[in-house]
Structures are given as structure tokens and as C-alpha cells.
C-alpha positions as CSV (number, residue, x, y, z in Angstrom):
1,M,122.3,103.0,88.6
2,V,124.3,105.4,90.8
3,D,125.7,104.1,94.0
4,G,123.1,101.4,94.2
5,L,120.3,103.9,93.7
6,Q,118.4,103.4,90.5
7,S,116.2,106.1,89.2
8,F,112.7,105.3,88.0
9,V,111.8,108.8,87.0
10,F,111.4,110.2,83.5
11,S,110.2,113.6,82.4
12,A,107.4,114.1,80.0
13,E,109.8,115.5,77.5
14,E,112.1,112.4,77.8
15,L,109.1,110.1,77.2
16,R,107.8,112.1,74.2
17,N,111.4,112.2,72.7
18,E,111.4,108.3,73.0
19,G,108.2,108.2,70.9
20,F,105.7,107.3,73.7
21,P,102.1,108.3,72.8
22,E,100.6,111.2,74.8
23,S,98.1,108.9,76.6
24,F,101.1,106.9,78.0
25,V,102.9,110.1,79.1
26,E,99.8,111.3,81.0
27,D,99.3,107.9,82.6
28,Y,102.9,107.7,83.6
29,L,102.9,111.2,85.1
30,N,99.7,110.4,87.1
31,L,101.3,107.2,88.4
32,A,104.5,109.0,89.3
33,E,102.5,111.6,91.3
34,N,100.4,108.9,92.9
35,F,103.5,107.1,94.2
36,R,105.7,110.2,94.6
37,I,108.4,108.4,92.7
38,L,110.7,111.4,92.7
39,A,111.4,111.2,96.4
40,T,110.3,107.8,97.7
41,R,111.5,104.9,95.5
42,F,114.7,103.0,95.5
43,Q,116.2,99.7,94.5
44,A,119.0,97.8,96.1
45,V,121.0,94.9,94.7
46,K,122.6,92.0,96.7
47,S,126.4,92.0,97.0
48,G,128.5,89.0,98.0
49,Q,127.4,85.5,98.8
50,Q,125.0,84.5,101.6
51,L,124.3,80.8,102.3
52,T,120.9,79.9,103.6
53,T,120.3,77.9,106.7
54,G,117.3,75.9,108.0
55,A,116.3,78.8,110.2
56,Y,115.2,82.2,109.0
57,A,118.0,84.8,108.9
58,P,118.1,88.4,107.7
59,L,119.1,88.9,104.0
60,T,122.3,90.9,104.3
61,G,125.2,92.1,102.3
62,W,123.6,94.7,100.0
63,N,125.8,96.6,97.7
64,L,126.2,99.5,100.2
65,D,124.3,101.5,102.8
66,I,121.6,103.4,100.8
67,E,119.6,106.4,101.8
68,G,116.9,107.4,99.5
69,G,113.1,107.6,99.2
70,N,112.7,108.3,102.9
71,L,114.5,105.0,103.6
72,L,117.9,103.9,105.0
73,L,119.1,100.4,104.2
74,D,121.9,99.1,106.5
75,S,123.8,96.7,104.2
76,L,125.3,94.7,107.1
77,S,122.1,94.0,109.1
78,G,119.7,94.1,106.2
79,E,117.4,96.4,108.2
80,I,115.5,99.2,106.4
81,T,114.6,102.2,108.5
82,H,111.6,104.1,107.4
83,Q,112.2,107.8,108.0
84,N,108.6,108.8,107.2
85,S,105.2,107.3,108.1
86,G,103.1,106.0,105.2
87,V,102.1,103.0,103.2
88,Y,105.1,101.4,101.5
89,Q,105.0,99.0,98.6
90,F,107.6,96.2,98.6
91,F,108.9,94.2,95.7
92,V,111.4,91.5,96.7
93,W,113.2,88.9,94.4
94,V,115.6,86.4,95.8
95,M,117.3,83.6,93.7
96,G,119.1,80.6,95.2
97,E,121.5,78.2,93.6
98,N,123.0,74.8,94.5
99,S,124.8,72.7,91.9
100,G,125.8,69.9,94.2
101,G,123.2,67.2,93.9
102,N,119.8,65.8,93.2
103,N,118.0,66.7,96.4
104,R,115.2,69.3,96.3
105,I,115.7,72.6,98.0
106,Q,112.9,75.0,98.9
107,L,113.7,78.7,99.3
108,D,111.5,80.6,101.7
109,I,111.4,84.4,102.1
110,K,109.3,86.8,104.2
111,I,109.1,90.4,105.3
112,Q,109.3,91.3,109.0
113,I,108.6,94.6,110.8
114,D,109.8,95.9,114.1
115,K,106.6,96.8,116.0
116,L,108.5,99.4,118.2
117,D,106.9,98.0,121.3
118,G,110.0,96.2,122.6
119,A,109.0,92.8,121.2
120,G,111.3,93.1,118.2
121,F,110.5,92.0,114.7
122,V,107.4,90.1,113.7
123,D,106.2,88.6,110.4
124,V,104.1,90.8,108.2
125,P,100.9,88.7,107.4
126,F,100.9,87.3,103.9
127,A,104.3,88.9,103.0
128,M,106.0,85.6,102.1
129,D,106.8,83.1,99.4
130,S,108.2,79.6,99.1
131,Q,109.5,78.0,95.9
132,Y,111.5,74.9,95.0
133,I,114.8,76.0,93.5
134,L,116.7,72.7,92.8
135,R,115.7,69.6,91.0
136,N,119.1,68.2,90.1
137,A,122.6,69.2,89.3
138,T,121.6,71.0,86.0
139,Q,118.3,72.5,87.1
140,N,119.8,74.2,90.0
141,R,118.4,77.7,90.3
142,G,115.1,79.2,91.3
143,S,113.6,82.3,92.9
144,A,111.0,83.4,95.4
145,Q,109.3,86.7,95.1
146,I,107.0,89.1,97.0
147,N,105.3,91.5,94.6
148,G,103.5,94.7,95.5
149,C,103.0,94.0,99.2
150,L,101.6,97.1,101.0
151,I,102.8,97.7,104.5
152,D,101.7,100.6,106.8
153,V,104.8,101.9,108.5
154,S,105.4,104.5,111.2
155,T,108.3,106.9,111.3
156,G,111.4,105.1,112.7
157,Q,110.0,101.6,112.1
158,K,112.3,99.0,110.5
159,T,111.6,96.2,108.1
160,R,113.8,93.4,106.8
161,I,113.8,90.5,104.4
162,M,114.3,87.0,105.9
163,V,115.5,83.9,104.1
164,K,115.8,80.2,104.9
165,D,116.0,76.9,103.1
166,I,114.3,73.5,103.5
167,G,116.5,70.7,102.4
168,Q,120.0,71.7,101.5
169,V,121.9,75.0,101.6
170,A,121.3,77.5,98.8
171,A,123.7,80.2,97.8
172,I,122.4,83.7,97.2
173,E,125.2,85.2,95.1
174,D,126.0,88.7,93.8
175,D,123.0,90.2,92.0
176,Y,120.8,87.2,93.2
177,A,118.5,89.5,95.2
178,R,116.8,92.8,94.6
179,I,114.5,94.9,96.7
180,T,112.4,97.8,95.5
181,I,110.4,100.0,97.9
182,G,108.2,102.9,97.2
183,R,106.0,105.1,99.5
184,K,102.4,105.5,98.4
185,A,101.1,109.1,98.5
């Protein structure tokens, strides 16, 4: 990982040198071309603690401002600006923790998009997950995920990840959240 930007690209030669069969190399290169991995995929990792509340709030405090893959992630606001139109694929993982008791906590996450019509951010249909993350003081971590969600985005539109709790507060610590985004060709 270099400055928060993790490369997902391998050359055919690198794959062959690692002993992958030729059929895998061909499939990988086809997938790489299909998703234009070279120019449009990045992963960011959460930095610092964020406590959830009972109302949705943007997931902020990423490791740094990141520009890559036609995207700009603002670490303070959590907003992702899409610099090119296209269909983007989102993978979001958020883990919460609370070691303070025996009350259940539900962690909710969702993706929102700015419609660019002056109305602000709105929920992306079906781009959400809710999971219980706490049973008792020793079973005190759990995660919610959004996997492979495709969103059609226009140039300049912003997206963001929202989090909230139901029950008690959950702590989202360093490395307790990751977002991977790629633009489909």
C-alpha cells in the first residue's frame, strides 16, 4: 500500500512467475480490462476512532485524502467525488466494537449519492446493511458490509458512506473500515 492507495494490478509475467496457470492469467487479464483496473480502482482504510450515534452520519477520518481511479476521497467529510461518469462498483466493510456491557448493538451502513439537483444526498436503493455487533462484553465486535453494489454516477457527483447504531454507541477504530471502488468499463 502506498499512501493509502493499494494496487490491485499484476502483469501477465508476474502471474506466470508466481506459478499461476495460463488459463488464470488470461481470465485475470480479461477481468482487468473489463474493469479498467489500472486507472480506476482504489482502496482506502479508516484512520482514527469514530463513535456511532443513533442518527446516520458520514463515515469520516480516512487515512488521507486520496486521488486515484478517477476518484477523490476527502478524508474529513468522507465524500468521494467521481471525476468521470460511469458505473462504479462499491465494496464497503465497517466493523464496530463496544466492550462495555450486555446490551445488543446493531450497526447500520448505507451509501448515499448527491443528485446534483440542489436536494443534496439521497440513499442509493438497496445499498445498505444492518448487523448485530455486540452480544456481551466478550462477544463485542461485528461488521456490516456492502458487496459489489453498482451505481451509475455522473461526472462531479459525490457519494459517501453513512453509519449509525441502534442500541448503544459503537466505536469504529483504526483499520475498522475499508472502501474499495472501481469503475466498470
